[in-house]
C-alpha positions as a Python dict, from the first residue, in 0.01 Angstrom:
ca = {
    (1, 'X'): (0, 0, 0),
    (2, 'X'): (-339, 32, -170),
    (3, 'X'): (-289, 404, -236),
    (4, 'X'): (-22, 316, -499),
    (5, 'X'): (-250, 75, -682),
    (6, 'X'): (-421, 338, -907),
    (7, 'X'): (-82, 471, -1018),
    (8, 'X'): (43, 125, -1101),
    (9, 'X'): (-278, 52, -1292),
    (10, 'X'): (-246, 372, -1496),
    (11, 'X'): (119, 299, -1574),
    (12, 'X'): (32, -54, -1683),
    (13, 'X'): (-247, 74, -1910),
    (14, 'X'): (-16, 334, -2068),
    (15, 'X'): (247, 67, -2131),
    (16, 'X'): (-6, -167, -2289),
    (17, 'X'): (-145, 110, -2508),
    (18, 'X'): (201, 206, -2633),
    (19, 'X'): (279, -159, -2701),
    (20, 'X'): (-44, -191, -2896),
    (21, 'X'): (53, 102, -3114),
    (22, 'X'): (363, -82, -3230),
    (23, 'X'): (185, -403, -3323),
    (24, 'X'): (-87, -219, -3514),
    (25, 'X'): (176, -109, -3766),
    (26, 'X'): (218, -455, -3916),
    (27, 'X'): (-40, -423, -4196),
    (28, 'X'): (58, -83, -4323),
    (29, 'X'): (419, -159, -4419),
    (30, 'X'): (492, -267, -4774),
    (31, 'X'): (807, -353, -4964),
    (32, 'X'): (823, -493, -5317),
    (33, 'X'): (928, -856, -5305),
    (34, 'X'): (903, -892, -4928),
    (35, 'X'): (694, -1181, -4800),
    (36, 'X'): (457, -1143, -4505),
    (37, 'X'): (697, -1352, -4296),
    (38, 'X'): (989, -1125, -4386),
    (39, 'X'): (782, -817, -4304),
    (40, 'X'): (691, -963, -3965),
    (41, 'X'): (1055, -1056, -3897),
    (42, 'X'): (1181, -709, -3990),
    (43, 'X'): (912, -543, -3781),
    (44, 'X'): (993, -767, -3483),
    (45, 'X'): (1362, -680, -3510),
    (46, 'X'): (1286, -308, -3538),
    (47, 'X'): (1049, -334, -3240),
    (48, 'X'): (1314, -514, -3035),
    (49, 'X'): (1581, -255, -3116),
    (50, 'X'): (1342, 32, -3043),
    (51, 'X'): (1247, -127, -2711),
    (52, 'X'): (1611, -148, -2607),
    (53, 'X'): (1670, 214, -2709),
    (54, 'X'): (1375, 350, -2512),
    (55, 'X'): (1433, 183, -2176),
    (56, 'X'): (1391, 425, -1888),
    (57, 'X'): (1673, 548, -1670),
    (58, 'X'): (1581, 315, -1383),
    (59, 'X'): (1465, 588, -1148),
    (60, 'X'): (1117, 566, -1001),
    (61, 'X'): (880, 839, -1122),
    (62, 'X'): (796, 1105, -865),
    (63, 'X'): (424, 1085, -930),
    (64, 'X'): (160, 900, -1127),
    (65, 'X'): (149, 1189, -1374),
    (66, 'X'): (524, 1157, -1431),
    (67, 'X'): (489, 781, -1480),
    (68, 'X'): (212, 818, -1736),
    (69, 'X'): (393, 1101, -1912),
    (70, 'X'): (716, 901, -1929),
    (71, 'X'): (527, 601, -2067),
    (72, 'X'): (359, 809, -2335),
    (73, 'X'): (685, 977, -2438),
    (74, 'X'): (868, 643, -2452),
    (75, 'X'): (585, 496, -2659),
    (76, 'X'): (606, 782, -2907),
    (77, 'X'): (986, 758, -2927),
    (78, 'X'): (962, 382, -2980),
    (79, 'X'): (708, 429, -3257),
    (80, 'X'): (933, 682, -3432),
    (81, 'X'): (1233, 448, -3405),
    (82, 'X'): (1032, 159, -3552),
    (83, 'X'): (922, 376, -3844),
    (84, 'X'): (1278, 487, -3913),
    (85, 'X'): (1409, 130, -3889),
    (86, 'X'): (1147, -4, -4130),
    (87, 'X'): (1214, 275, -4378),
    (88, 'X'): (1589, 207, -4364),
    (89, 'X'): (1507, -155, -4451),
    (90, 'X'): (1322, -36, -4761),
    (91, 'X'): (960, -43, -4643),
    (92, 'X'): (698, 219, -4711),
    (93, 'X'): (415, 295, -4481),
}
């Protein structure tokens, strides 16, 4: 049981790091006439949609390396989807 703990810890750290990348984007988006509240709402909606679109396939990774790699790839895909969503809504950043 304890031999799986390092893999779970690494996966959790990768997930938290990818989540942090999404929230760091809040200050760099700008749109003429958009309030800070509207920017936060739009970013939250884009983040939610990107999270739904990047859910894994439900299969357990074969190794810790696969788990970390999958987490990094999903984080990058999610970030790209958020950027696209915000640009479609008229933001620059």
